[in-house]
C-alpha positions as CSV (number, residue, x, y, z in Angstrom):
1,M,16.7,-38.5,-3.0
2,I,16.4,-35.2,-1.3
3,Q,13.2,-33.1,-1.3
4,I,13.0,-29.4,-0.4
5,D,9.7,-27.6,0.4
6,D,8.5,-24.5,2.2
7,A,5.5,-23.6,4.3
8,G,4.3,-20.2,5.7
9,S,5.4,-18.0,2.8
10,G,1.7,-17.1,2.3
11,S,1.0,-16.4,6.0
12,F,1.0,-12.8,7.2
13,V,2.0,-13.9,10.6
14,G,5.5,-15.4,11.1
15,G,8.5,-16.1,8.9
16,T,8.7,-19.1,6.5
17,C,9.6,-22.8,7.2
18,I,12.1,-24.4,4.9
19,G,12.3,-28.2,5.1
20,I,14.7,-30.8,3.7
21,Y,13.7,-34.4,3.6
22,R,15.4,-37.7,2.6
23,P,12.5,-40.2,2.2
24,E,14.6,-43.3,2.0
25,T,15.8,-42.9,5.6
26,N,13.1,-40.5,6.9
27,E,15.8,-37.9,7.8
28,Y,14.6,-34.4,8.1
29,Y,16.0,-30.9,8.7
30,F,14.2,-27.6,8.9
31,D,14.7,-24.0,9.9
32,I,12.7,-20.8,10.0
33,I,13.4,-17.7,7.9
34,P,13.1,-15.0,10.6
35,V,10.2,-12.6,10.2
36,E,12.7,-9.7,10.3
37,M,13.6,-10.7,6.7
38,Y,10.1,-9.5,5.7
39,N,10.3,-6.0,7.0
40,R,10.1,-3.3,4.4
41,E,13.8,-2.8,3.8
42,N,14.7,-6.5,3.7
43,F,11.6,-7.6,1.8
44,K,12.4,-5.1,-0.9
45,K,15.9,-6.7,-1.3
46,K,14.3,-10.2,-1.1
47,L,16.8,-11.2,1.6
48,Y,14.5,-14.0,2.6
49,L,15.6,-15.8,-0.6
50,D,19.2,-15.6,0.6
51,C,18.1,-17.2,3.9
52,V,16.7,-20.2,1.9
53,V,20.2,-20.8,0.5
54,D,21.8,-20.5,4.0
55,I,19.2,-23.0,5.5
56,V,19.6,-25.5,2.7
57,N,23.4,-25.2,2.8
58,K,23.4,-26.0,6.5
59,G,20.9,-28.8,6.1
60,F,22.9,-30.4,3.3
61,Q,26.0,-30.5,5.6
62,L,24.1,-32.0,8.5
63,L,22.4,-34.6,6.3
64,N,25.6,-35.3,4.4
65,V,24.0,-34.7,1.0
66,N,26.2,-35.7,-1.8
67,R,26.3,-34.8,-5.5
68,S,25.0,-38.2,-6.6
69,E,21.6,-37.7,-4.8
70,T,18.8,-36.3,-6.9
71,V,17.3,-33.1,-5.4
72,E,13.6,-32.3,-5.9
73,V,12.8,-28.6,-5.3
74,C,9.4,-27.1,-4.9
75,R,8.4,-24.9,-7.9
76,G,7.6,-21.9,-5.8
77,Y,9.3,-18.5,-6.0
78,M,10.9,-19.1,-2.5
79,F,13.6,-21.1,-4.3
80,D,14.6,-18.6,-7.0
81,R,18.0,-18.0,-5.5
82,L,18.5,-21.6,-4.4
83,K,18.4,-22.9,-7.9
84,P,21.5,-21.1,-9.1
85,W,23.3,-22.2,-5.9
86,L,22.4,-25.8,-6.6
87,K,23.7,-25.5,-10.1
88,E,26.9,-23.8,-9.1
89,N,27.6,-26.4,-6.5
90,G,27.1,-29.3,-8.9
91,Y,23.9,-30.9,-7.5
92,C,21.6,-32.9,-9.7
93,W,18.3,-31.1,-9.2
94,Y,15.0,-30.3,-10.8
95,C,11.8,-28.5,-9.9
96,T,8.5,-30.3,-9.3
97,H,5.3,-30.2,-7.4
98,I,6.1,-31.4,-3.9
99,T,3.5,-33.6,-2.2
100,G,3.3,-36.4,0.3
101,R,5.3,-36.8,3.5
102,V,7.7,-33.9,3.2
103,Q,4.8,-31.5,2.5
104,E,2.9,-32.7,5.6
105,I,6.0,-32.4,7.8
106,V,6.9,-28.9,6.7
107,E,3.4,-27.6,7.0
108,K,3.1,-29.2,10.5
109,N,6.3,-27.6,11.6
110,F,5.1,-24.2,10.5
111,E,1.9,-24.7,12.3
112,L,3.7,-25.5,15.5
113,Y,5.9,-22.5,15.0
114,A,2.9,-20.3,14.6
115,I,1.3,-21.7,17.8
116,N,4.6,-20.9,19.6
117,L,4.3,-17.3,18.4
118,G,0.9,-17.2,20.1
119,L,-1.7,-18.1,17.4
120,P,-4.3,-20.3,19.2
121,E,-4.6,-23.8,17.7
122,N,-8.3,-23.4,17.3
123,Y,-7.9,-20.1,15.4
124,I,-5.4,-21.8,13.0
125,A,-8.1,-24.4,12.3
126,Y,-10.5,-21.5,11.7
127,T,-8.2,-19.5,9.4
128,K,-7.2,-22.7,7.5
129,Y,-3.8,-23.2,6.0
130,P,-2.0,-21.2,4.7
131,F,-3.7,-18.9,7.1
132,H,-6.3,-16.5,5.6
133,F,-4.9,-12.9,5.5
134,H,-8.0,-11.1,6.6
135,K,-8.7,-13.5,9.4
136,L,-5.1,-13.1,10.7
137,L,-5.5,-9.3,10.6
138,R,-8.2,-9.7,13.2
139,W,-5.8,-11.6,15.5
140,V,-3.1,-9.0,14.9
141,Y,-5.4,-6.0,15.7
142,A,-6.6,-7.7,18.9
143,D,-3.1,-6.9,20.4
144,F,-1.6,-4.7,17.7
145,E,1.5,-3.4,19.6
146,N,2.8,-6.8,20.4
147,R,1.7,-8.8,17.4
148,I,2.6,-6.5,14.5
149,K,6.2,-7.4,15.3
150,L,5.4,-11.0,14.2
151,C,4.2,-10.0,10.8
152,K,5.4,-9.7,7.2
153,V,5.0,-5.9,7.1
154,G,6.9,-5.6,3.9
155,W,3.9,-7.0,2.0
156,K,2.1,-4.6,-0.2
157,S,-1.2,-6.1,1.0
158,W,-0.3,-5.0,4.5
159,Q,0.6,-1.5,3.4
160,K,-2.9,-1.2,2.0
161,Y,-4.5,-1.9,5.4
162,E,-2.0,-0.7,8.0
163,N,-3.6,2.6,8.8
164,M,-7.2,1.4,9.1
165,P,-9.1,3.3,11.9
166,L,-10.6,1.0,14.6
167,S,-13.9,1.7,16.3
168,Q,-14.6,0.5,19.8
169,S,-18.0,-0.5,21.3
170,W,-19.5,-2.7,24.0
171,E,-21.8,-5.6,23.6
172,V,-23.5,-8.2,25.9
173,I,-22.6,-11.6,24.4
174,Q,-25.6,-13.6,23.4
175,N,-24.0,-16.9,22.5
176,N,-21.4,-19.2,24.0
177,H,-18.9,-19.9,21.2
178,L,-16.9,-16.6,21.2
179,Y,-13.3,-16.4,22.2
180,C,-11.3,-13.4,23.2
181,L,-8.7,-12.8,20.4
182,K,-6.3,-11.2,22.9
183,C,-6.0,-13.8,25.7
184,G,-7.5,-16.7,23.7
185,K,-10.0,-17.7,26.5
186,K,-13.7,-18.1,26.1
187,I,-16.1,-15.1,26.5
188,K,-19.0,-16.2,28.8
189,K,-22.5,-15.8,27.5
190,G,-24.2,-12.8,29.1
191,S,-20.9,-11.0,29.9
192,L,-20.0,-7.6,28.6
193,A,-17.4,-7.7,25.9
194,K,-15.3,-5.1,24.2
195,V,-15.8,-5.0,20.4
196,L,-13.3,-3.5,18.0
197,S,-14.3,-3.1,14.4
198,Y,-12.7,-2.0,11.1
199,R,-13.2,-2.3,7.4
200,S,-10.7,-4.1,5.2
201,N,-12.3,-6.4,2.5
202,K,-15.5,-6.2,4.7
203,I,-16.5,-5.0,8.1
204,N,-14.6,-7.1,10.7
205,Y,-15.3,-7.5,14.4
206,I,-12.9,-8.4,17.1
207,Y,-14.3,-9.6,20.4
208,L,-12.4,-9.1,23.6
209,H,-13.0,-9.6,27.3
210,S,-13.9,-6.2,28.9
211,D,-10.6,-6.1,30.8
212,C,-8.4,-7.4,28.0
């Protein structure tokens, strides 16, 4: 049996992880749809769906998937262009709710990929999978020029918030559990911090070291 699942399609930061798993032998292949496929022009054409086909095609070759194997495909929209490809190429497949080992592996690989992009591990735990949009916005706005390049800017939800004005102020930190969203290091209690604020679904605050 072959199982195909995705992770990260709902995360504003990063591309999307596509994983292929053979439970009988514990063989696994995955790749990442580049975030560039989610810019405005490419997203409008849904080119990320073509990337799914390319990844699965390569994975099938590397795993030597044959037509006698049953292929389970996640029900999500990410596989809308894969389904006709599977049919045209003579694979025995069906859509189902993917759970278990393959789901865990794909989600973990996306998490590691997001950490490699720069998202702190403790912030991922805070945002909770699949990464809360408005909490991720705070991380992006903490270093906007560099981090917006890592985002799915073709999303309509982003276009609603992309021109939000930011206010800047200064505050002496009164607790010891705040972290700078730019460098990721702890902000010491009693130190002066830079505070950025904006309104999206609510008023959001971004705490930064004074020199970050």
